[in-house]
TORMARLO-550731 format. One record per residue (C-alpha): residue number from 1; residue in one letter; x, y, z. Coordinates in pm, 1 decimal, decimal comma, padded with zeros to 6 digits. Example, Ala and Ser with C-alpha at 12.3 -4.5 7.8 and 13.67 -1.06 7.14 Angstrom:
+-----+----+----------+----------+----------+
:   i : aa :       px :       py :       pz :
+-----+----+----------+----------+----------+
:   1 :  A :  01230,0 : -00450,0 :  00780,0 :
:   2 :  S :  01367,0 : -00106,0 :  00714,0 :
+-----+----+----------+----------+----------+
This chain:
+-----+----+----------+----------+----------+
:   i : aa :       px :       py :       pz :
+-----+----+----------+----------+----------+
:   1 :  M :  00000,0 :  00003,5 :  00008,7 :
:   2 :  K :  00109,8 :  00360,0 : -00068,5 :
:   3 :  E :  00256,8 :  00530,6 :  00227,9 :
:   4 :  I :  00080,7 :  00847,4 :  00340,4 :
:   5 :  I :  00268,5 :  00942,9 :  00657,8 :
:   6 :  R :  00579,3 :  00805,3 :  00817,5 :
:   7 :  I :  00704,2 :  00885,1 :  01171,4 :
:   8 :  D :  01073,2 :  00812,5 :  01196,5 :
:   9 :  H :  01247,8 :  00803,9 :  01535,6 :
:  10 :  V :  01036,4 :  01071,9 :  01674,8 :
:  11 :  W :  01075,7 :  01205,2 :  02027,0 :
:  12 :  K :  00872,7 :  01472,4 :  02202,8 :
:  13 :  E :  01011,6 :  01629,8 :  02524,0 :
:  14 :  Y :  00897,4 :  01900,7 :  02754,9 :
:  15 :  M :  01064,0 :  02081,3 :  03054,9 :
:  16 :  M :  00832,2 :  02059,9 :  03359,3 :
:  17 :  G :  01008,9 :  02287,0 :  03601,2 :
:  18 :  D :  01362,2 :  02139,5 :  03615,8 :
:  19 :  V :  01250,8 :  01793,0 :  03506,4 :
:  20 :  L :  01269,9 :  01670,7 :  03143,8 :
:  21 :  F :  00939,6 :  01483,1 :  03060,4 :
:  22 :  Q :  00949,5 :  01252,2 :  02757,1 :
:  23 :  A :  00599,5 :  01228,6 :  02609,2 :
:  24 :  L :  00720,8 :  01031,3 :  02309,4 :
:  25 :  K :  01016,8 :  00797,4 :  02295,2 :
:  26 :  D :  01173,4 :  00694,3 :  01956,0 :
:  27 :  I :  00840,6 :  00643,7 :  01787,6 :
:  28 :  N :  00846,0 :  00468,9 :  01439,7 :
:  29 :  T :  00528,6 :  00396,5 :  01257,1 :
:  30 :  T :  00367,6 :  00432,2 :  00913,5 :
:  31 :  I :  00009,0 :  00503,3 :  00798,0 :
:  32 :  S : -00069,1 :  00374,5 :  00451,5 :
:  33 :  E : -00336,9 :  00458,6 :  00206,2 :
:  34 :  G : -00677,9 :  00299,2 :  00276,5 :
:  35 :  E : -00600,9 :  00192,5 :  00630,1 :
:  36 :  L : -00845,6 :  00203,0 :  00923,4 :
:  37 :  T : -00626,1 :  00223,4 :  01226,0 :
:  38 :  A : -00667,7 :  00284,6 :  01591,6 :
:  39 :  I : -00414,4 :  00440,5 :  01826,2 :
:  40 :  I : -00506,3 :  00310,5 :  02172,0 :
:  41 :  G : -00366,4 :  00389,2 :  02517,2 :
:  42 :  P : -00463,7 :  00496,2 :  02859,4 :
:  43 :  S : -00466,7 :  00858,5 :  02973,5 :
:  44 :  G : -00109,1 :  00990,0 :  02985,5 :
:  45 :  S :  00021,2 :  00730,7 :  02755,8 :
:  46 :  G :  00125,7 :  00969,0 :  02478,4 :
:  47 :  K : -00154,8 :  00888,9 :  02238,2 :
:  48 :  S : -00272,7 :  01252,1 :  02223,3 :
:  49 :  T :  00084,2 :  01382,8 :  02164,4 :
:  50 :  L :  00129,5 :  01122,1 :  01890,1 :
:  51 :  M : -00207,4 :  01237,9 :  01746,5 :
:  52 :  H : -00079,6 :  01599,3 :  01739,0 :
:  53 :  I :  00232,3 :  01486,9 :  01559,5 :
:  54 :  I :  00044,3 :  01272,1 :  01296,3 :
:  55 :  G : -00201,8 :  01557,5 :  01252,1 :
:  56 :  L :  00076,1 :  01820,9 :  01197,6 :
:  57 :  L : -00051,7 :  02022,9 :  01496,4 :
:  58 :  D :  00286,0 :  01985,9 :  01675,0 :
:  59 :  K :  00643,6 :  01925,8 :  01584,8 :
:  60 :  P :  00872,0 :  01670,0 :  01733,7 :
:  61 :  T :  01170,1 :  01760,8 :  01950,9 :
:  62 :  R :  01378,2 :  01536,7 :  01721,6 :
:  63 :  G :  01311,1 :  01279,3 :  01450,2 :
:  64 :  N :  01145,6 :  01314,4 :  01117,6 :
:  65 :  I :  00790,2 :  01318,9 :  00967,3 :
:  66 :  F :  00750,7 :  01217,9 :  00607,3 :
:  67 :  I :  00428,1 :  01306,7 :  00413,6 :
:  68 :  Q :  00401,6 :  01090,4 :  00101,7 :
:  69 :  G :  00779,0 :  01033,5 :  00108,1 :
:  70 :  K :  00869,6 :  01401,8 :  00161,0 :
:  71 :  D :  01039,9 :  01508,6 :  00491,2 :
:  72 :  I :  00838,6 :  01799,1 :  00618,4 :
:  73 :  S :  01011,5 :  01828,3 :  00961,0 :
:  74 :  K :  01172,9 :  02156,5 :  00892,2 :
:  75 :  I :  00916,8 :  02344,3 :  00684,3 :
:  76 :  P :  00804,0 :  02685,4 :  00813,5 :
:  77 :  D :  00489,8 :  02708,0 :  01030,7 :
:  78 :  D :  00289,3 :  02899,9 :  00764,4 :
:  79 :  K :  00352,7 :  02627,8 :  00505,8 :
:  80 :  L :  00283,5 :  02360,8 :  00766,3 :
:  81 :  S : -00051,6 :  02522,4 :  00844,0 :
:  82 :  M : -00146,2 :  02512,8 :  00473,1 :
:  83 :  L : -00033,9 :  02154,8 :  00435,5 :
:  84 :  R : -00233,8 :  02053,5 :  00744,3 :
:  85 :  N : -00544,9 :  02217,9 :  00620,6 :
:  86 :  E : -00525,7 :  02022,2 :  00288,9 :
:  87 :  F : -00366,8 :  01696,4 :  00410,6 :
:  88 :  V : -00572,0 :  01597,6 :  00715,6 :
:  89 :  G : -00931,8 :  01638,5 :  00835,1 :
:  90 :  F : -01004,8 :  01635,5 :  01202,4 :
:  91 :  V : -01300,4 :  01493,5 :  01398,0 :
:  92 :  F : -01275,7 :  01581,7 :  01770,3 :
:  93 :  Q : -01451,7 :  01443,9 :  02080,4 :
:  94 :  Q : -01590,1 :  01788,4 :  02161,4 :
:  95 :  F : -01704,9 :  01843,5 :  01796,0 :
:  96 :  N : -01528,8 :  02182,9 :  01787,3 :
:  97 :  L : -01806,1 :  02348,0 :  01595,2 :
:  98 :  I : -01862,3 :  02719,5 :  01607,2 :
:  99 :  N : -02212,2 :  02800,2 :  01750,9 :
: 100 :  K : -02243,2 :  03137,8 :  01577,0 :
: 101 :  L : -02209,4 :  02977,8 :  01229,3 :
: 102 :  T : -02469,0 :  02772,9 :  01059,8 :
: 103 :  I : -02403,8 :  02405,9 :  00988,2 :
: 104 :  L : -02334,6 :  02486,0 :  00629,7 :
: 105 :  E : -02080,8 :  02763,4 :  00733,5 :
: 106 :  N : -01909,8 :  02515,4 :  00981,8 :
: 107 :  I : -01868,6 :  02255,0 :  00712,3 :
: 108 :  L : -01727,3 :  02508,1 :  00464,0 :
: 109 :  L : -01492,5 :  02655,2 :  00712,6 :
: 110 :  P : -01169,4 :  02480,3 :  00592,3 :
: 111 :  T : -01226,2 :  02599,7 :  00242,5 :
: 112 :  I : -01199,5 :  02959,5 :  00354,5 :
: 113 :  Y : -00830,3 :  02915,8 :  00458,3 :
: 114 :  T : -00703,6 :  02728,7 :  00170,9 :
: 115 :  R : -00489,5 :  02870,6 : -00108,7 :
: 116 :  K : -00537,1 :  02559,5 : -00315,1 :
: 117 :  K : -00764,5 :  02593,8 : -00624,1 :
: 118 :  L : -01051,9 :  02360,5 : -00563,7 :
: 119 :  T : -01169,2 :  02142,0 : -00851,0 :
: 120 :  Y : -01526,0 :  02129,4 : -00720,4 :
: 121 :  N : -01801,4 :  02354,0 : -00588,0 :
: 122 :  P : -01757,6 :  02338,0 : -00212,5 :
: 123 :  V : -02117,1 :  02442,0 : -00141,3 :
: 124 :  E : -02239,5 :  02161,2 : -00361,8 :
: 125 :  K : -02001,4 :  01920,2 : -00194,2 :
: 126 :  A : -02116,3 :  02034,2 :  00148,1 :
: 127 :  H : -02487,6 :  01962,7 :  00058,8 :
: 128 :  Y : -02393,7 :  01621,2 : -00084,1 :
: 129 :  L : -02204,5 :  01537,1 :  00251,0 :
: 130 :  M : -02508,2 :  01655,8 :  00452,3 :
: 131 :  E : -02736,0 :  01433,1 :  00251,3 :
: 132 :  R : -02486,0 :  01151,5 :  00268,5 :
: 133 :  F : -02472,2 :  01171,9 :  00650,3 :
: 134 :  G : -02834,1 :  01207,4 :  00715,4 :
: 135 :  I : -02826,5 :  01581,3 :  00811,7 :
: 136 :  G : -02978,6 :  01721,8 :  00491,8 :
: 137 :  G : -03206,5 :  02022,1 :  00557,8 :
: 138 :  K : -02999,2 :  02120,2 :  00857,5 :
: 139 :  E : -02777,3 :  02368,5 :  00654,8 :
: 140 :  N : -02924,1 :  02679,4 :  00821,4 :
: 141 :  S : -02949,7 :  02535,1 :  01182,2 :
: 142 :  Y : -02693,2 :  02609,0 :  01447,9 :
: 143 :  P : -02481,5 :  02345,4 :  01633,3 :
: 144 :  N : -02644,0 :  02410,1 :  01965,9 :
: 145 :  K : -02985,9 :  02338,6 :  01814,6 :
: 146 :  I : -02907,8 :  01980,5 :  01699,4 :
: 147 :  S : -02824,5 :  01658,7 :  01877,8 :
: 148 :  G : -02464,1 :  01542,7 :  01970,5 :
: 149 :  G : -02479,8 :  01265,0 :  01710,7 :
: 150 :  Q : -02583,5 :  01513,2 :  01445,2 :
: 151 :  Q : -02302,4 :  01754,4 :  01549,7 :
: 152 :  Q : -02055,9 :  01477,8 :  01509,5 :
: 153 :  R : -02192,4 :  01414,1 :  01160,7 :
: 154 :  V : -02139,0 :  01778,7 :  01085,0 :
: 155 :  A : -01777,1 :  01752,0 :  01208,5 :
: 156 :  I : -01715,8 :  01454,4 :  00985,1 :
: 157 :  A : -01865,9 :  01641,0 :  00686,4 :
: 158 :  R : -01633,1 :  01931,6 :  00768,0 :
: 159 :  S : -01339,4 :  01690,4 :  00789,4 :
: 160 :  L : -01401,1 :  01570,9 :  00434,8 :
: 161 :  I : -01476,8 :  01895,0 :  00265,6 :
: 162 :  M : -01111,2 :  01957,1 :  00152,3 :
: 163 :  E : -01084,9 :  01595,3 :  00034,2 :
: 164 :  P : -00789,9 :  01523,1 :  00254,2 :
: 165 :  N : -00554,0 :  01230,0 :  00248,3 :
: 166 :  L : -00623,0 :  01131,2 :  00601,4 :
: 167 :  I : -00901,2 :  01165,3 :  00853,6 :
: 168 :  L : -00788,2 :  01182,4 :  01220,2 :
: 169 :  A : -01073,0 :  01113,4 :  01471,0 :
: 170 :  D : -00991,2 :  01185,3 :  01832,5 :
: 171 :  E : -01234,4 :  00993,3 :  02066,8 :
: 172 :  P : -01511,5 :  01043,7 :  01808,9 :
: 173 :  T : -01763,5 :  00841,2 :  02019,8 :
: 174 :  G : -01654,2 :  00978,0 :  02362,3 :
: 175 :  N : -01918,3 :  01246,0 :  02392,2 :
: 176 :  L : -02204,9 :  01046,5 :  02261,4 :
: 177 :  D : -02452,7 :  00792,7 :  02405,1 :
: 178 :  T : -02413,6 :  00428,6 :  02313,1 :
: 179 :  K : -02653,2 :  00438,2 :  02012,1 :
: 180 :  S : -02514,7 :  00758,4 :  01862,0 :
: 181 :  G : -02151,9 :  00642,4 :  01918,5 :
: 182 :  A : -02222,1 :  00310,9 :  01734,6 :
: 183 :  E : -02381,5 :  00506,7 :  01443,8 :
: 184 :  I : -02072,7 :  00732,0 :  01414,4 :
: 185 :  L : -01835,1 :  00435,8 :  01431,9 :
: 186 :  K : -02039,0 :  00259,1 :  01164,6 :
: 187 :  L : -02019,8 :  00572,6 :  00948,4 :
: 188 :  L : -01642,7 :  00594,1 :  00979,5 :
: 189 :  K : -01610,3 :  00224,1 :  00888,2 :
: 190 :  E : -01839,4 :  00269,5 :  00588,3 :
: 191 :  L : -01623,1 :  00573,8 :  00459,6 :
: 192 :  N : -01312,0 :  00356,9 :  00492,1 :
: 193 :  K : -01454,2 :  00042,2 :  00327,8 :
: 194 :  E : -01678,5 :  00198,5 :  00052,7 :
: 195 :  E : -01473,3 :  00505,9 : -00039,2 :
: 196 :  G : -01122,1 :  00390,5 :  00065,4 :
: 197 :  I : -01067,7 :  00693,4 :  00300,8 :
: 198 :  T : -00773,8 :  00649,6 :  00530,8 :
: 199 :  I : -00887,8 :  00694,2 :  00890,9 :
: 200 :  V : -00696,3 :  00692,0 :  01221,9 :
: 201 :  I : -00906,4 :  00673,7 :  01539,7 :
: 202 :  V : -00744,0 :  00776,3 :  01861,1 :
: 203 :  T : -00919,5 :  00607,4 :  02158,0 :
: 204 :  H : -00876,7 :  00462,9 :  02507,0 :
: 205 :  D : -01168,0 :  00224,3 :  02438,7 :
: 206 :  R : -01046,4 : -00123,9 :  02335,6 :
: 207 :  A : -01405,6 : -00209,2 :  02208,1 :
: 208 :  V : -01367,8 :  00080,2 :  01954,6 :
: 209 :  A : -01010,2 : -00021,7 :  01864,6 :
: 210 :  E : -01107,9 : -00372,8 :  01802,5 :
: 211 :  Q : -01342,5 : -00264,2 :  01519,3 :
: 212 :  T : -01053,1 : -00126,8 :  01316,6 :
: 213 :  K : -00825,3 : -00326,9 :  01092,2 :
: 214 :  R : -00494,9 : -00239,7 :  01273,3 :
: 215 :  T : -00415,7 : -00122,9 :  01623,6 :
: 216 :  I : -00118,1 :  00078,4 :  01736,3 :
: 217 :  E : -00093,0 :  00049,4 :  02121,4 :
: 218 :  I :  00107,5 :  00313,1 :  02309,2 :
: 219 :  R :  00213,7 :  00321,4 :  02672,3 :
: 220 :  D :  00449,7 :  00551,5 :  02862,3 :
: 221 :  G :  00538,4 :  00723,3 :  02529,0 :
: 222 :  E :  00642,4 :  00402,8 :  02346,6 :
: 223 :  I :  00465,3 :  00189,8 :  02094,4 :
: 224 :  I :  00423,5 : -00158,2 :  02253,7 :
: 225 :  K :  00224,2 : -00326,0 :  01977,6 :
+-----+----+----------+----------+----------+
């Protein structure tokens, strides 16, 4: 399978007072095209830090990150922000929607910040995604007026609007009831199976991880499986 992102001997260290804290220790892993992967670990294991590295939200203290074979470890922050907006779509546990914007405006938000010339009409694509995810007709509603499950569907639609190479879902079922959580997980699995979208789910829930095709287990900043 074609490599999308490779993490090569990555460390992430912080100074906590006079103590050096190692959040990640010599991490090596690869995410390939079409994978449905879980990163699992308990609180404090380093999984969130690894998620931030994979999602280009943070830079390693040392080590290299390769995007489609190109080392991007040293690129300037402005170029990194542009790459992140186009390369990865995020789905967060807290949804991270903006209540003063309509559902349609929330979904279209990533398209406002891109410099890439889009080969499609983003409004038409947003409407297609809303219909696809069962939230058609909600385009003029606001996030605080719809259910948690619907908000997460909006977040997934927003994550796909730029047609990214990778979807990174951080505890996507963590803020939902059992039924809504199962529906969101089913939707992510369908996107992977039917459309070949590469998805990484970050979770502490082994039952969620067991529904993916591959599991990366992290503990005390190290990959143990």
